[in-house]
C-alpha positions as a printed Julia matrix, in Angstrom:
203×3 Matrix{Float64}:
 98.05   32.16   -0.46
 95.31   31.0    -2.81
 91.75   31.12   -1.59
 90.02   27.79   -1.65
 86.44   28.13   -3.0
 83.82   27.31   -0.43
 82.22   23.94   -1.11
 78.66   23.99   -2.43
 76.12   23.49    0.32
 74.39   20.85   -1.87
 76.35   18.75   -4.37
 74.79   18.51   -7.85
 74.03   14.8    -7.41
 72.29   15.37   -4.08
 70.23   18.19   -5.58
 69.2    15.93   -8.46
 68.22   13.18   -6.05
 66.14   15.58   -3.95
 64.31   16.78   -7.05
 63.61   13.2    -8.06
 62.24   12.37   -4.62
 60.05   15.51   -4.63
 58.71   14.6    -8.06
 57.95   11.09   -6.89
 56.08   12.4    -3.87
 54.0    14.75   -6.04
 53.18   11.93   -8.47
 52.09    9.72   -5.58
 49.86   12.47   -4.17
 48.22   13.08   -7.56
 47.73    9.34   -8.11
 46.18    8.83   -4.67
 43.88   11.81   -5.24
 42.72   10.36   -8.55
 42.13    6.96   -6.97
 40.08    8.52   -4.18
 37.71   10.07   -6.76
 37.52    6.78   -8.67
 37.03    4.6    -5.59
 33.27    5.17   -5.19
 32.21    4.43   -8.81
 34.63    1.48   -8.97
 33.2     0.1    -5.73
 29.65    0.49   -7.09
 30.65   -1.27  -10.31
 32.23   -4.1    -8.32
 29.12   -4.49   -6.15
 26.78   -4.42   -9.16
 28.75   -7.1   -10.99
 29.33   -9.44   -8.04
 26.41   -8.87   -5.68
 28.86   -7.86   -2.95
 27.21   -6.17    0.01
 23.78   -7.41   -1.05
 23.74   -5.47   -4.32
 21.14   -6.95   -6.72
 22.04   -7.75  -10.31
 20.53   -6.31  -13.49
 19.1    -8.65  -16.13
 17.57   -8.12  -19.57
 15.29  -11.15  -19.48
 14.1   -13.98  -17.27
 16.02  -17.29  -17.26
 14.98  -20.04  -19.64
 14.09  -22.46  -16.85
 12.79  -22.5   -13.29
 14.47  -24.14  -10.33
 13.06  -26.31   -7.56
 13.25  -24.05   -4.49
 10.57  -21.72   -3.18
 11.91  -18.7    -1.28
 10.04  -15.95    0.56
 10.87  -12.42   -0.59
 10.11   -9.57    1.8
  9.9    -5.9     0.81
 11.13   -3.01    2.93
 10.52    0.66    2.07
 12.11    3.7     3.76
 12.36    7.47    3.22
 15.47    9.48    4.02
 15.47   12.61    6.19
 14.18   15.75    4.51
 12.05   13.99    1.89
  8.27   14.59    2.34
  7.25   11.3     0.76
  5.36    8.26    2.03
  6.57    5.0     0.52
  5.41    1.42    1.01
  5.12   -1.92   -0.83
  1.59   -2.92   -1.84
  2.36   -6.4    -0.53
  4.82   -7.06    2.3
  5.95  -10.5     1.13
  5.59  -13.09   -1.63
  6.82  -16.66   -2.11
  8.73  -17.18   -5.35
 10.11  -20.21   -7.19
 13.68  -19.67   -8.39
 13.7   -18.65  -12.05
 10.11  -17.37  -11.86
  9.55  -13.7   -12.75
  7.53  -11.56  -10.35
  6.18   -8.01  -10.52
  5.64   -6.13   -7.28
  4.35   -2.56   -6.92
  5.4     0.12   -4.47
  3.15    3.09   -3.75
  4.76    6.49   -3.23
  3.09    9.84   -2.41
  4.51   13.34   -2.29
  2.94   14.84    0.84
  4.24   18.36    0.19
  2.78   21.35   -1.69
  5.69   21.5    -4.1
  7.24   19.3    -6.77
 10.02   17.1    -5.42
 12.46   14.49   -6.74
 14.24   11.53   -5.18
 16.56    8.64   -5.99
 16.15    5.18   -4.48
 19.08    3.24   -3.06
 18.63   -0.49   -2.6
 20.14   -3.69   -1.29
 19.29   -7.31   -0.58
 19.8    -9.22    2.65
 21.34  -11.56    3.5
 24.3   -10.25    1.51
 24.99  -13.63   -0.09
 21.61  -13.43   -1.87
 22.53  -10.21   -3.7
 24.36  -12.07   -6.45
 21.23  -14.12   -7.24
 18.61  -11.37   -7.06
 18.12  -10.15  -10.65
 16.09   -7.05  -11.57
 14.66   -6.7   -15.07
 12.92   -3.38  -14.4
 13.09   -1.06  -11.4
 12.23    2.54  -10.47
 15.61    2.71   -8.7
 17.45    2.93  -12.03
 16.5     6.6   -12.45
 15.55    9.7   -10.46
 11.82    9.94   -9.72
  9.81   13.18   -9.69
  6.4    13.78   -8.11
  4.15   16.83   -8.26
  2.41   18.27   -5.18
  0.41   15.51   -3.42
  0.9    13.2    -6.39
  0.71    9.42   -5.87
  2.34    6.87   -8.13
  2.52    3.07   -8.32
  6.03    1.94   -9.24
  6.75   -1.65  -10.37
  9.77   -3.82   -9.77
 10.22   -6.83  -12.08
 12.68   -9.42  -10.83
 13.57  -13.09  -10.38
 15.82  -15.25   -8.22
 18.53  -16.92  -10.28
 18.15  -20.74  -10.17
 21.95  -20.93   -9.91
 21.57  -20.11   -6.21
 20.54  -23.73   -5.68
 24.14  -24.76   -6.42
 25.56  -22.38   -3.8
 25.96  -24.13   -0.44
 25.93  -20.78    1.38
 22.32  -20.35    0.21
 21.15  -23.72    1.59
 19.89  -22.24    4.84
 18.4   -19.09    3.29
 14.62  -19.37    3.18
 13.8   -15.63    3.2
 15.33  -12.75    1.23
 14.6    -9.06    1.91
 14.68   -6.39   -0.8
 15.1    -2.99    0.84
 14.72    0.5    -0.68
 15.38    3.94    0.73
 14.45    7.11   -1.19
 16.76   10.11   -0.73
 16.1    13.72   -1.88
 17.44   14.66   -5.3
 17.67   17.99   -7.11
 15.0    18.62   -9.75
 17.82   19.79  -12.04
 19.14   16.21  -11.99
 15.87   15.02  -13.52
 16.1    17.67  -16.23
 19.68   16.68  -17.05
 18.55   13.08  -17.46
 15.86   14.21  -19.87
 13.12   12.62  -17.81
  9.59   13.85  -17.53
  6.96   13.07  -14.96
  5.89    9.65  -16.14
  3.73    7.25  -14.16
  4.75    3.62  -14.79
  1.88    1.52  -16.17
  0.4    -1.22  -14.01
  1.52   -4.52  -15.5
């Protein structure tokens, strides 16, 4: 009596399908991992281009015309944990016509006996105003370094886009707050950026 060969535990087609599924799962995992690393810079780019979350805009020059509304702009300064700096605006508030350029200084002092560096994070409130708050120059665009007990005046040059007057959600906004928080940064980061210890000139 002939012996009947035992059937394969996994038919060739099933094995091929399992391999395809496994490959698809691995591709999905790799893709999701890549997206997770890209999510933060993409989110920052989205915020910077739309003003989402109160993120101010960057501008190269002031607008060609001024608007008709006057809006109060408040300034808030904070220092993150572990950074031995004092940080405050030289004026707590100004009133600004839309389209008018303003320069406001912040004073920062390193209260420690060693050189330290920090990077400023910023936002505007209410959030809807972020898309109309345009910075021409700001210390927040780069890492700042201070020597022991060094004090520095840092300017911010900005304007409120007159286009905000066409936005109905801005009709009830009479006051806008620009808020900064300095967080510790590695001195090596400053070196990699090729920055020295430069005090911004008073404009």
